[in-house]
Every structure is written in C-alpha cells, then in structure tokens.
N, C-alpha and C positions, 0 to 999 in steps of 0.2 A: 321540120328538122332539128331545129334548136328546144324546140319543146319535147320531142322523144328524148333527147340526150338527159333534160332535167329531170324527167319521169324516169327514167334507167338510174339515175345517179340516188335519186330518193328512193326508189326500191333498194337498190344495193345499201345504203345506210340503215334502212328499216330491218331487213334481214340481220345485218351486223348486232343492230340493238339488242334484237332480239335473242340473238345466241348468246351474248354477254350476260342477259338477265336469267336465262335457263342455267347457264353454268354458276352460277352463285349459291351456296348453301341458303336454304331456308333458316329464316331469323328464329323460330319456334322450335327445332328441330332440337331433341335430346341429346343431352352429353351423357356419353354410356360412363356409369359408375364402374370405378373399378374395386373387386373385393379385396379386403385387406389379407394381407399377410398371416397366415397361423404361426410362422416362426420368425423370429426376428433376422434370423441369419441369412432368410431369403426373400426379404425385403426387396432389395433394389433389383433381384432378377423378376420378381414379380412384377413391379414396377415399369421395367423395361419391358417384359412379354404384355403387358396392357397397354403401354403406348404404341407399341410394333402394331397391334392388333387393331385399335384405333385409327392410327395413320393407313395401315394396307387395307381397311376396310374401303375407303372411299365413299361409302353409302354416306349421303346426306341424313337419313332416318337410322339412327343408333338403336340397339336394342339394348333394354335394360337389364342388368345382373342383379337376380334375387340373391338375398343374404339367406346362405344356406348353415345350418346348426347340425351339428353332430348327433348322431341319435343316440339314447340311452344304453349303457351296455347290456343292459338285462330290460331288453323292450318289452317281453311277455311276461316277466316276472318267474322267471323258471329256478332263479336261484337265490328268490327272496327268503331270507330266513324267519320262521313265523314266531319264532322266540325272542326276536331281536326287541327290545324295549321302546316302545313309541315315545319318543320323546319329543314335544312341541313346544311351541313359545308359549311361556307361562306355566309350564305343569314340570313337576320334579318327580324322581323316580322314586317309588315306594318299594321299601325291601320287606315282605311279610315272611316272618317267622313262622313255619309250619308248627303247630301244635302237635306234642306227644301224643301218640295214640297207643292205648293200652291193648297188646293182644290179646283175643277171646282166649277162652278154656277158663279151668280152674286157675287161680293165681297161685304163685309161688311164694309170694308175700302172705305172710299170717295176717298184717294187718287188713290187706283188702280181703280176705277171704268170705264169703257169705255165712250165715249162720249153719245152713241146712247144705249138703251136699246136692251138686247137679244130677238131673236124673240120668239113670245107667251107673254112676259111679260107686266104686266101693272104698273102702277104708279098714284097715285092719290096724289095731294099736295093741303094743304091747309094753304095760307098765309095772313101774315096780316103786312102792315107797318103804322107808325101813326107819323107822322110829329107833333111837340109840337106847334109851334108858326107861323099860327095859326094850332089848331088841327082840323086835316083833316086825319084821317086813312081810309085806305081803305082794304078790304079783297076781296080776290080772289081765286078761285080755279082752278086748272091746271090737266090735265091727259095728261098721254105719254101712247103710246102703240107699242112696237118692231114689226114691221110687219115681217121685217127679220133681220138677223144680222146686216146689212148694211143701213137698211130703218126705221126710227121712223116716226109716228104719233103723233102731238101735237096737245090739244085742250086748250083754256084759257077761264074762263069767270069770269067778273069783279064781285061778290057778291053785294056788296054795299060799300057806302062811307058817312060818316059823315060830312058835311060842310053846310054853309050857301049859299042857292042857289043864283048863280051871276044874274040870270035872274029876281028876285024880289028886287024890291027896298025898302028902307026906312025900312028893318027889318034887325037884327042881331042877328038872331038864327039858331042855327046848328042842323039840324034833320039828320035823316037816310034818305038816298036815295037808292031806287035800283041800281043796277048796268046794264047798256045797252051796254058794250062793249064784243064782242066776238072775240077770233083770233084765227084762225086754222094755222098751221106752218107743214111742213115737212122736216125732218133734215135727208140727206144720208152723209153716213161715204165714205169719199175719200180714206182713209189710217187710221191707228190707231191713229195718233194723230191729224187729223183734219178732217172736214167736212163742208158741205154746207147746210145752213137752209135757205129757204124761206118761208115767213108768209103773211098772209093777216089778219090783224085786222079789225073789223067792227064797227060800231057805227049805234044802232036800228033808233033813234029818236032824231034828224033829220039823215037820212041815209050817213054815210059817211064811206070811207074806204081807205087803204092805202097798200102799200107793202113793207114789213121788210126784210131784206136779211143780213146774218151773216154769219161767217165762224168761227166756235168753234173750238179752238184748247185746247190740252192739252198735257204737257209733263211731264216726270217723272224722278225724279233725287234721289239721295241717296238710291237706292235700293227702289223704289218705296215709299219712307217716305216723300218726298217732289214734290207737282206736280204745275206745271203753267201754265196758261192756258189764256184765254178771246176772244175777239172779237164775242161773242155771237149774239148780238144785234149791227152791224156797222152802218147800214143806214135804214132809214125808208123815204120812199117819199109818200106825197099825190097823192092819185090818183083820189079823189073825194070829195069835200068840205072841208074837213081838217082831218089830221093823229090823229086817234083815241089811246088813252094812255090803255095799260094794266094793268098799276101798280097804278095810280091815278085816281080815279074817279072825283076829283074837276077839274081837268086839263080838262076832257071831258066835263064837265058843262059849264067851261069857255069857249073852244070853241064852243059848242052849241049856248050859250047866242051871242057870236059875229057873228054867223051865222045869227041868228034873226036880228040883226041891219046891218048885210051885211059889217062888219067890215073886216080888212085883216085877213087872217089866215096862219099860219105856214105853210110853203112848206115841213116840215120834220124836219130830224135830223141827223146828222152826230155825230157818237158815238163811242169812242175807250176807250175799258175796258180791266181790266186785272185782275187776282186774283190769288192767292197763297193758298195751302191746305196743312198744315202740318199734318201729321199723327202721333200723339203723343201716341195713343195706338190703338188697332184693332177697339175699339169703340166710343175713342173722335179723332175730328179732329178739328183743327183751322184754321179758314178759314178769310181771308183777301181781300178786293175787292177795287179797286180804277179805275177812267178814267175821262174822259174829254167829254161834251157833247154840240155841236155847234148845237142851236137850230136856225130852219129855214137858216140851212145854213151858219150862219153869227155870228162874234165875237161880234157884236154892237147889242146891245138891241133895238127894236123896236115895233111898235102898234102891230107886230104880233108874239111878244116875243120872238124876238131873242135874240141873246146872248151866252157868254161862260160861262158854271158852271164845276165846279170840285165837283165829291162827292169821299165819301172815306168811307168803313164799315169795321167792324172787329168784328168777334162773333166765335161760336164753333156749332159744328153739333154732338150730342150723338146718337149712333145707338144700345140700346138695344137688339134689333132681327135684323137679317138679313133682315127683310122685313119692319121695322120702323124705321125712322129717326125724332129726333126731334132739332130744329136748333133756335138760338137767336144770334142776332147781333146787336149793335147800331152805329150810323155815322152821316154823313151830306149828305143832299141830293145836297147842294149847301154849299161850305165852305165860299163863301162870305156872307152868312145870318147864323147869330147865331140860328136864329129861325128855321132853317131847319134842327135840329137835329131829328133823325125821327129812334127810336126803331123798330125792325121788327122779327117777330118771324114765324115759318113755322113749318108743320109735313108732313113727306112723308109716305105713305104705299104703299107697293108694291104687287102684287097679283101674 
C-alpha cells in the first residue's frame, strides 16, 4: 500500500515537470524584427504596434519581416527622356556646335558663284559703259544658258552706241547708232576653279569676225568671302577683215571706216586681266578689276591702233533677290588718258 502511494506521487511529479518544460519557449527561437518607420512622426506608433503584435502573437516561433524598398516611379521607362544627357562618373558634358550648312541652289553671294551657270538656268544681262571724253556710251545685251553643269552657252548683242560716225567728214555731231556686233561663246568647266572659253564675235556690215579665247579662273579664300580670278578674255585673233568689239560700238565703227579706205586693221589683242570680289554681306559684294591690253599684239602705237593700255575699275554689286543683281563701277579704260574715265552699270536677271 505504501509502495503504490510512492509510485503515484512520483507519477504526478513527473507529469508536472514535463508540463513546465513544454511551457517554456525554445532558446533558438528567432526574434521578430521590427521594420523601421518611414516617417519620424510615426516612429512611436509603429514601435508600439510592433510590440503589441509581438506580445499578442504568443507564438514561440516568430516570422521574419523582410525589408521592402519603394519601387521606382517609372518602372517600365515610359517617361524616360531620350534627349537627356548621359552623365556618369568621370564623364563631362560636351557641347557640340552644329556647323553652318549652305543651302543648295545658285548662291546669292557673288564670291560663291561658280564659273558656269547650273544646268537649265538662264541669265540675261543689260550693260552700259560710258566714256566721258569723248562721250561715246555703248549699251549691250548678254545672255547665258547652262546646258549642263560643265557647259555654258553665251550670246552677246551690242544694242546701240552714241558717237560721231567716223565715216562722215565735216560734221561733229554725236547721234545714236544701232549696234551691228554679235558674239557667240561656249564655256566648258574643266575644274571647279578653271574653264575654257571659245567665242566668235561677228560684225554685220561690213561682215567681219574673229576668234576669242579665254581661260576663266576663280579661287576662293577666307572661307569664301574673298574670290580672285581673271583671264576671261585672254586672246582675240582676227579671222576676217577686223576683230569686232562687243563692248565699244565706236571701235567697230572706226574699224569699218578703215575698211572702206583699205587702211591697216588690227590683228587682234592680247589681254591679261584679273579681278577681286570681297563679299561684304550676302547681298553686297565689292568688285575690282584691272589689266593690260596689247592691241595689235604690239606695245607701240601704229596706224592699226597698236599699243599697250592699262585699265582699272572698282565698284559694287547688290543682289536684293537671288535672281537679280544690280552693279555700278567707275574707272579708266586707259590710264594714260584722263578722258578715258568711264562709269558703267549693269543689271542681271536669272530665270
């Protein structure tokens, strides 16, 4: 009987000990971390809520709280700016200034213009030169047409001149005389800076003609603001009777009068000329020209009109539109004669 009681007491003690052991939390149980509050003003409330959740769980095995970051505002890149500069570590922003591009087509600036007209373009020029002593002005009409980019056709007609007819004697009266000279020329562009020009000037009555050769050249400097050129009318060779002039109708009238009297005629002329164009603005160009002419291929004067003459001119060209030029110049056709001072004007119209 006493043995049973001892066994019962031992059993009760064993069960009570097991219950106490089960009720205690495990030592390796993880503690539940508390997520930090985003706002400082809400720190205490978030801490209290976390403590209450930990105490109220009553679970010996807590669950870990993962740290969650806010997603980017533009997760799919919809609002991304492709033009925004990409500036990374060690890189510097580079500002690139775009190079100024010239527009296509025939330029309004005289210094930029090619030697020949573009294919399909036409230009009509009306010119007037007026030597003052004696006063013998000449008006001429010239046309150019671009057959191709490298080939240009030209046609010149002397409209009229004012002079005292050399064929009449005993009179000293200047009147208007219709022009009788016509010239045809072809210019072939060999390179951008040089071409070959072949022309044939005719005189109608009495019939006469000659051959003209030139090598028009043009070089550009200072980013195109300055252009130098020349040799447009290098050589004139008489082919029949006398060499007609396309700039002075009184010269043609004098040659025709010498033909009527069987006098000597000029064999032609050798002319070295040069010009300079300074493009002051897109619409305004300053132009100067000078050169030396050997009439009758001789430096001494003769009955045929030989001798060396030096000419010089300076003026401007204004282009209010891309298809229109207006020019004015002054100078001497012969520096050895003060009376050879001759103003000149012209107008170009392109179609």
